N, C-alpha and C positions, 0 to 999 in steps of 0.2 A: 244685448245679453253680454256684454264685454262686462258692463257696470254690474248685470247683476252675478257675474261670476265672480269679481273683485268682493263685491260684499259678501258672497259665499264664503271667500277665502278669510276674508276680517273676522268675521262673527267664528269660523269656526278655530281659526288660531286663538282668538282671545278665551275662547271656550278650553282649549287645550292645555294652554297656560295657566286658567284657573282649576285645572282638573286635579282633583286631591286623592283620587283612588284609582285604581286599576279598571274597576266596573265603571266610572264615568269614563273613562278613555273608550272604553269598548262601544258605551251606550254613544261615543260624537262619533266613532268611525262608523259605524253603522247609520246615524243620522245623516252623515254626508256623504259617505262615498259606496252606502250598501245600495243593494238594488231599488229601492224606493227611497233613496236619501237624496238630497238637497242637488247636490252637483250632478249626480245622474238624471234627475227630474228635466234640469235645463238641457242638458246635453241631448236629450232626446228632441229638443226643439229645433236642433241643427237643419234639419232637413228642410224648413223653409228658410234658411239663408240661401244669400245666392252664392254663384261658384266662387264669386271673388272674396268672399265673406266666411266661408268655412274653412280655410286653412288656417285663415288668422286667428278664427274662434277658437279652432281644433288646437292649436300650438298654444295659445293662452290656457284654454281648459286643461291640458295635459300639465303645463308649468303650477297650475291652480293644484291639481292633485298631487302632484309630485313634493309641492311646499307642504299640504296637508299632510300627507302620509309622511315626509322627513319630520315635520313636529311631533306628529303622533310616536313616531319611533324615537326621538330624543325624549320625549316626555314619558314614555314608557321605561328607558332605562335609566331614567332620572329615580323614580317612582321604584323602581326594583332596589336601585342602590339606598335608598332611602330606607325602605323596607329592613334591608340587608344589616343597615346600620343600626336600625331600630333593635332588630333581633338579636346583633351583637352586644348591643348595650345591655340588654335585657339578662343576655346569657354571660356576661362577662364574670368571670373569677379571679378574686384578688388572691393573688400569689403570695401577696405577704402575710397572710393569715398562716398561723401553725399548722401543721398537718396534723390528722390524726394518727394518734401515737401505735403502732403495731406492736403487739405484745409477742417477745422473743422468748423462745425456752432455750432451754440449756440440756448439756448432759445428764442424764441420770447420774444420781452418788456412786451406785456402784459401777457403771460406766466410767464415771470420772477417774474412783480411784484404781480401777483395771488399768487405765491409760497411762495413769502416775507411775504406776508399778511396771509397767511395758516399758515405759520411757527408761525408767532408772535403770532394769537390768539389760536393754538394748546398750545403755551408754557405757556398760560394763563388758559389751562382748558378747551377750548372751541374743540368740537369736527367739524369734516368738513362735512355736509349732501348735498346731491343731489336731485333733483327731475326732472321731465318729463318737455318739454319746450311746449309740447301742453299741454293744460292745460284746466280744466273746470272753469265757471264762478264761480262756490262756492268757489274753493279755492285760486282763482285769486282776487277776487271781496268779496263775500258776507261773509266768513268767516274773513276778516279783515275788517271788518264794514263798506262795501261800497254796500249796497243793491240795488237792480236793480231802477233804476233811479235816483241813489246819483247824484248830481250835480260833485262831486270831480271825479267821473269815466271821467269826461270829461280832467280832466288833463293828461290820459292816453288815447292817440289815437290807438285805438287797432286794431290788425289785428283778426278778428272773421274767424272761420272757419263754423261755425255753431251759433245755440241762444245759446247753451251751451258749445262750443269746440272754443278756441281761443289760438293763441300762447301768451304765458305768457310775461306779461308786465314789471314782478319784480318777483326776485328769494321769495319774503315772502310769497308764496303758500308752499315752502318747510318747510319755520316755522310752517304754519298752518298742513299741513299734520305729522309733528314731534311731533306737543303738541297734535293732535287726538291719535297718536300711543303711545304716553305714558298714556295715560289713567286718565290724570288730576291730578294725583298724585304724579308725581315723577320733580325732577328739570330737567330743559333744559338748556342747554349752548353748543351752536351751531352758526357756520357760514355757508352759502349756497352761494356758488361762480356758477355763471352759465351766459349763454346768455340769453337775453331778446329781446322783438321786441316792435317796436311801429311804427305806421305810422308817420313818421318826413321825413322832407327834407334834404338829405343828405350835410351837409357843414363843415366849419373847426372845427365845436363844437359840430355837430348835426350827428346822425347816424340812420338808421331804424333797426341797428341790433347791439347791444354794452353788455358790460357786467356789472354785477353787483356783490358784493359781501354784503350779509345783515347777520345781526348777532343779536342772542337773546338769553336772560338768562332770565330763570322766576325758583324762587325759594322762600321762605318765608323771608321776610324782606328786599329783594331787594329795594335799595333806588337810588333816582337821583344822588347822590354823589359816587355812585358805578359806572354808567354810565360815568359821568366826569373822571372820576381817569381812567377806563378803554380806554376812546377816550382821554385823556392825555398821557397815554402811548404809544397809538398807533401813535398818531403824532411825538412824539420825537423818537421812533424807526424808522418810515419813513423817516422825514425831519430833523433829528438831536435834538440834547438832549436842544438846545438854543429854537427851538420853543416853542413858548407860542398857547394857544386856547382861545378861547371866545364861549359861549352858546348863541344864540339870539334865543326870542319866535318865534316859527313860527306853523304850522298848516299842521297835518297830519291826515286822519280819524283814522288810527290803533293804534296810540299814542295819549296820554294826561296826564300830557303836552306835547308840542313837540318842539324841539330845532333844530337850523342850528347850525351847529358848523364852526367856520372860525379859521385859523391858521396865525399866524403874517408871512407876507412876506419872505419868503428865499430871495428875492433878495434885498431889502432894509432894511431888518430886522425891521419892521414896520412903521419907517420913512415916507413911501409914494412915487410911484413912479408909470409908467404907466404900470407895471403888476398888481398891486392891485387897478389901477385906483385912487390912492393917500389915498385911508383909511388906509395903512397899514396891512389889513387885506384880507384873500381869503377864500371865502367857498368852503368847500372841502366834507361836507356830512351833510344828515340827520337824525336826530334821536329822541328818546324821552322814556317815561314811556307807557309799552304796555297799551293799552285801554282795559278797565273791559268788555266791550263787547267781546273784540277780546278773553279774558282770559276763558269767560263765554262758547263761541259758542265752544271753542277746549275742554271742560270738567273742566275746572280749576275753583275753587270757589276765586275769586277775593277779598274777603274780608281775606283769608288763605293768597294767593300767589299775589304777583307782580312781576314785572320784566322790561326789559329796550329792545330797539330794535333800530338798526341803519342799515343805509343802505348806501353803497358809491361806485361810478363807477370807478373801476380801469384804466380805460381810463383817467379820470380826475387825479386820482392821479398818474399816471405816467406822463402825460402831465405837471404837476406842479413840479415833483420830476427831472425830465429829460431835460425840456426845451423844450417839443414838442408845436408845436404851430397849428397843425391841426391834427385832431381825423382821419383822411382819412387816414393819413400814417401807422397806423396799421394794416389796411386790405388792400393797395395796392401790399404787397410783393414786394416792391422796395429794392433790395438787398443792395443798397448803403445806405438806411435808416437803415436797420435791422444790417449790420456789425458793426455799429457806437457802439451798445449797446452789442456786445457780451460778452463785460467784464466791463461793467456798474455795 
């Protein structure tokens, strides 16, 4: 029986060594160690052995079973490792290959120009203030020297929600709110960017919704020369150091005196072309010294305080700076148009 067990051991170990799959190993295990396996069948005959032979053959049989089991475990581990290596080799990623490019967006052209203007004025000591887009008649008109039935109200076709509520036609109400919040005894130096709304027919140069940036500076001894110096700095920063400005008399109910500011044409350098209609100048914003009535309504003593205000349209500023010829392009979200200015 001992020779028979030794033969089974050699045969099992050889088959285990030659096995190439987990399926083969399982079949070998069943064939030799299963209930009907070779080793089990031989051990059933131990009852015919003498008392002296049983412990010897039993010990030898246990050693045979242990050797076969150990060999099966080692082969199983080996096959699992080989399978893992094949899988890893199959799934290997070549990290030296270039990655797929990710399309990166950029700020909208209007956002870009607004942030550029904000940075400029913040550098000059202005703070950025915001206010509601649904405004009261008082802050949008009356506090800005535009009482009810004032003829200048016709200049701003207004979206009224009720008799006293409307969609703001300008960001000047933010200035009025800020002045009243300051109590009439503190300097004010601010800009107010935001959306405004007017009943207008959309075309290449007009829109029912657009943006404005208005500025206000109130303190003691603020002069017209301060306004001119501020606007000159703005023009040279946005359009280049060679730009010249000129101030022309105009009328706005909330400023007195009022002016409109032109810059020398960037296309022809002031010589005259189709862009500036041969004049050499292009209008870009309105401004003036804050009207005494506006100061009084906000609680400021016009005999002590003075100030200047200005208002501009970022769309117009961007159109002149980047050569955009249709305001509607800012709002159509055409990716071909927007991509041109990602690095502008």
